[in-house]
FILUMDO-127907 format. One record per residue (C-alpha): x, y, z; residue number from 0. Coordinates in pm, 1 decimal. Example, Ala and Ser with C-alpha at 12.3 -4.5 7.8 and 13.67 -1.06 7.14 Angstrom:
<sites>
<site <1230.0 -450.0 780.0> 0>
<site <1367.0 -106.0 714.0> 1>
</sites>
This chain:
<sites>
<site <-5665.4 2032.5 -4266.5> 0>
<site <-5384.1 2326.6 -4236.6> 1>
<site <-5025.4 2255.8 -4200.4> 2>
<site <-4951.9 2624.6 -4093.6> 3>
<site <-5098.2 2884.5 -3873.3> 4>
<site <-5071.0 3270.8 -3873.1> 5>
<site <-5017.4 3431.0 -3558.7> 6>
<site <-5178.0 3755.1 -3564.2> 7>
<site <-5061.4 4065.5 -3369.3> 8>
<site <-5208.2 4387.7 -3281.3> 9>
<site <-4995.7 4627.9 -3489.9> 10>
<site <-4941.2 4590.5 -3872.6> 11>
<site <-4584.5 4503.1 -3947.0> 12>
<site <-4368.6 4403.8 -4283.9> 13>
<site <-4347.8 4019.8 -4171.1> 14>
<site <-4627.6 3796.2 -4067.1> 15>
<site <-4558.8 3520.3 -3827.7> 16>
<site <-4648.9 3153.0 -3876.7> 17>
<site <-4630.7 2810.2 -3708.6> 18>
<site <-4563.6 2533.3 -3958.7> 19>
<site <-4492.8 2171.8 -3949.5> 20>
<site <-4189.2 1987.0 -4108.1> 21>
<site <-4021.2 1667.6 -4068.7> 22>
<site <-3642.4 1622.6 -3996.8> 23>
<site <-3541.9 1609.9 -4338.2> 24>
<site <-3651.7 1979.8 -4377.9> 25>
<site <-3887.9 1899.8 -4656.6> 26>
<site <-4005.3 2257.0 -4674.2> 27>
<site <-3679.6 2392.7 -4752.9> 28>
<site <-3684.2 2286.5 -5125.0> 29>
<site <-4066.1 2423.6 -5157.5> 30>
<site <-3946.4 2746.0 -5036.7> 31>
<site <-3667.8 2746.4 -5290.9> 32>
<site <-3885.6 2643.1 -5573.2> 33>
<site <-4121.2 2943.5 -5474.0> 34>
<site <-3825.9 3192.0 -5409.5> 35>
<site <-3971.5 3246.5 -5057.2> 36>
<site <-3732.4 3358.5 -4764.5> 37>
<site <-3825.2 3291.9 -4435.6> 38>
<site <-3663.3 3391.3 -4105.2> 39>
<site <-3687.9 3074.0 -3855.1> 40>
<site <-3735.3 3235.1 -3514.6> 41>
<site <-3754.4 2874.5 -3324.6> 42>
<site <-3826.8 2500.3 -3373.5> 43>
<site <-3978.7 2261.9 -3113.4> 44>
<site <-4044.2 1860.2 -3123.6> 45>
<site <-4223.4 1674.8 -2859.0> 46>
<site <-4027.0 1380.5 -2739.9> 47>
<site <-4141.3 1069.3 -2963.0> 48>
<site <-4282.8 1286.6 -3258.9> 49>
<site <-4134.9 1285.9 -3597.4> 50>
<site <-4258.0 1612.5 -3688.8> 51>
<site <-4146.4 1971.5 -3538.3> 52>
<site <-4309.3 2292.2 -3524.4> 53>
<site <-4157.6 2580.1 -3658.8> 54>
<site <-4182.5 2948.4 -3565.1> 55>
<site <-4084.5 3166.5 -3882.7> 56>
<site <-4143.8 3510.1 -4005.3> 57>
<site <-4262.8 3578.9 -4387.7> 58>
<site <-4242.4 3908.2 -4586.3> 59>
<site <-4616.8 4016.0 -4642.6> 60>
<site <-4554.4 4027.6 -5020.4> 61>
<site <-4431.0 3640.5 -5007.2> 62>
<site <-4719.0 3538.2 -4809.2> 63>
<site <-4914.8 3384.0 -5106.8> 64>
<site <-4606.1 3212.3 -5240.2> 65>
<site <-4559.3 3069.3 -4876.1> 66>
<site <-4899.2 2948.0 -4847.4> 67>
<site <-4858.5 2741.7 -5189.0> 68>
<site <-4546.3 2578.4 -5064.0> 69>
<site <-4728.6 2466.6 -4765.4> 70>
<site <-5023.8 2308.9 -4975.2> 71>
<site <-4739.6 2162.4 -5194.3> 72>
<site <-4586.3 2028.2 -4850.3> 73>
<site <-4899.8 1829.5 -4784.4> 74>
<site <-4867.7 1635.0 -5127.2> 75>
<site <-4486.8 1624.1 -5077.8> 76>
<site <-4520.9 1447.1 -4740.6> 77>
<site <-4766.5 1183.7 -4886.4> 78>
<site <-4530.6 1115.7 -5170.8> 79>
<site <-4225.8 1063.7 -4942.6> 80>
<site <-4436.7 834.2 -4714.0> 81>
<site <-4525.3 1039.3 -4418.1> 82>
<site <-4869.5 925.1 -4420.5> 83>
<site <-4933.0 1062.7 -4061.6> 84>
<site <-4842.7 1410.5 -4146.5> 85>
<site <-5182.1 1520.0 -4139.3> 86>
<site <-5289.1 1347.1 -3841.7> 87>
<site <-5020.7 1526.4 -3665.2> 88>
<site <-5113.4 1874.9 -3793.4> 89>
<site <-5495.4 1834.1 -3675.5> 90>
<site <-5387.0 1675.3 -3332.4> 91>
<site <-5157.6 1978.8 -3316.9> 92>
<site <-5434.1 2204.8 -3399.6> 93>
<site <-5673.7 2068.6 -3156.1> 94>
<site <-5434.1 2082.1 -2888.1> 95>
<site <-5406.3 2439.9 -2943.9> 96>
<site <-5777.0 2511.6 -2933.3> 97>
<site <-5796.1 2324.0 -2600.6> 98>
</sites>
């Protein structure tokens, strides 16, 4: 299960675009601080009735490995804080994108 999706473009750039999933408490922010990853948030969306939001961001190419590690740690953090449905939300969203 992935909790982020890389959006690819046709031209190479200095930053990569990602969608990732976070809760209202911004649980990913502390992980970005820990890994010293700076992101530029370009938009955030939440569907009515859902407790997770979809965030569009840009990450510098050199920070992508650290960003991916933070995303892996986010899965564990969500479980530890009681968000046991986080992985289900991520899967549902990605299946919806494929359809």
